[in-house]
C-alpha positions, 0 to 999 in steps of 0.5 A: 624814405626812399621807395622803389617798386617794381612791377611788370614781371610775369610768365613768358616764354622764350622768343618773348618780351616783357617791359620792365617798371620801376616808380621811384619816390622819396628820392631826386630821381633826376639826379639818381643814377637808375639800374637793374639787377636779378638773382636766382636762388642759390646765387648771388645778385647779378648786375643787368642794365644801367642808364646814369641821371645823364641818360648813358646807357650800359649792359651785360654782355649776355643781354645785349642787343635783346634788352634796352633800359630807359627813363622817364624823369617826369614820371619818375620811372626807369623801363627794362624792355626785355625782348628775345627772352632765354630761360636763362633771364628767370630771375627776380628783377630789382630796380636800384636807384645810386646816389653817390655812396647810397644804394636802394633797391626795390622789391623786386618782381619776378621773370619767369621765361618757360615753355 
């Protein structure tokens, strides 16, 4: 039922910027908490940022000051603006919707930061 589709990933040089988008469907978007996670091969999925249904944001320390999460409920979309990108940011980025104990994930979008 629930579907999340990420887009906006790609190849960018260190110091560059990307804006990821995640469009949700099949959910009451306005009442769910949204988040971004990332994963590299051989490692566990890592929390990056989140925004609650009320608009409260949170970030992992490594991206504070560089990334910004936002949402547009009318467009059922959550964004992740990524600035000053570093090679360590390279990963598959996943969008997450969470409502109580139920979690839905998108398919992921690849972000590669390399010169």
